[in-house]
N, C-alpha and C positions, 0 to 999 in steps of 0.2 A: 733544216738546211735553208739558207737564204733563197728566196724565190727566183731572184734574178740569176743566181748561180745555177740553180736547177734548170732554168730556161736555157742558159748557154751550154750547159753540159749536154742537154738533150738536142738542141738545135745544131750544135757543132760536133755532135757525136764523139764527145770526149770520153776517154777511159782513164782508169787510175794509173798513176806514174809511180815507179819504184821509189823515187825520192820524196813523194808526197804530192798531193794535188791531182789534177787531171790534165790530160793532154791529147792531142791528135796531130800527127804529122800532116803538114799541108803541102810542102814542097821538098823535092829532092832533085837536085840538078842532074841531068843525064850525063853531063861531062864528068870525066874522072881524071884523077892525076895521082902520082905517087907523092906521099907526104914524108919528107925526110925527118921531120921532128917526131914522127911516130915510129917506134922501134919496128924493125923488119921492113921499113919503107913500104907500108901497105897502101893499096889503092883506096882512095876515098872520093866520094862525090864532092864536087867543088863547094857546094853549099846545101844546107837544109834549113827548113823552118817548121815550127810547130805553133799551135795555140797552146797556152798553158793557163790553168786556172787554179787559184787557191781560194778556199772558202773557210770562213770562220776561224777556228784555231789551227787549221792545217798549216803545216810548214813545208818548205822545201828544205830537206835535210842537207847537212854539209856533204858536198860532193865536189869532184873536180873532173874536168875534161882535158883532153889533149889538143883541143882547138879553142880559139877565141869564141865567145858567145855574146851576142847582143840581146838585151831584153828591151822590149818595146811595150809601153803602157797603152792599153786600149780603154778600159772602163773599170769602175768600182773604186775600192779603197787604195790608198797609197800602200806601197810595199817597202819594207826595210830590207835591204840586201847587205849581208855581212860577207866581206871577203878577207881571207887571210892570205896575203901574197907570199911569194916564194922566199922573201926575206923575213917573214914572220910578222909583218906589220898588219894591223887590223884596219880595214877601210870600210866605212859605212856609206851606203847610197840610199837615197829616197827616190823610188820610182813612182811617179804619179803625175797628175795633171795640174797641181797647184804650184806653179812656178814661184809665186810670192812666198811660199813656205819652203823653198829650196828643193822642191821635187823636180825631177827630170822626166821627160817623155821616153828617154832612151839612155841606157848605160851599156858599157862593154866590160865584160869580165875576161881578163887575159887567161890564156891556157895555163894549165898546171896550178892555178890558184884554187884553194878551197873556198867554197861559198855556200851560203844558205840564205833563206828568206822567210819572212813572216809578214802578215798583214798588220797595218797599224790599227785598223778597226776590226776587232775580232767578231763583230756581228755582221760583217760585210763579206765581200769577195773581191778578187782582182782578176780581170781578164788581161792576159799578157801575150805577146808574141815573142818567140825566141828564135834567133837565127844563128847558125853555127857554120863557120868556115875555117878550114876544110870541114865538110859535112859531118854531121853527127853519126856515130856508130856506137852501139852499146858496148863494143869491145874497148872503146876509149873512155868509158864512163866508170868512175870509181866512187862508190858510196863510202863515206868515212867510217872507220872503226873509232868509236868515241874514245876508248882507252888509248889507242895509239896517237890520236890527234891531241888529246889532253897531255900525254907524255911529251909530245913535241912542242906544244904551245901551252904550258901550264898557266900563263897569265890569263888565258881565255877559257879556262876550264868550266866556269859557270855557263858561259854562252854555248860552249860545245855540248855540255850536258843537255841544255835546253833545246838544241837544234840538231841532235843526232838521234 
C-alpha cells in the first residue's frame, strides 16, 4: 500500500466503502426536510460530506445516488470519473490539481446518473471529499449490476466490466 494512503487512512480513521476505496463521514446537517424526488417523500438531512480515498488499483464501482454529489480533490493522483447520464451519454471528468492538463478541483455528478472512478496513477492514491445534497443515506445508494448495466448500455460494456 502507498505510504501516504496508509497515513491518511489511519489519521482520518477511514474504513472500507462498499463501492471501493475508504471513507469516513465528516458532516451530517442537523436540519431535515422531505425530498419529493425520492419515493415515499422520505426525510433526509439537508447535506452530508465524507472523506473518500482510492489507493492503487482500487476503483469506485459504478453506482448511483438519488441526490447530487460534489467531488472535491484534496491530494494525490488525478482521478478519472466516468458518468453515464440518464440519456445514456458517457461523460468523463478529470478530478485533480493540474488545471493545465484539464483537471478540476471539483465536479458535480447529477442524481440518478451511474458513475465510477479510477486513479490515473495506479501506484498512487487520491484523497477526495464528497458532499451530497439532500444528504446521503444508504437507502438512496444503488451499486450497479454489471449485466443489467451492460444490457442497458451495450456501447460501454468494456468500461462497465472494468468498473463493476
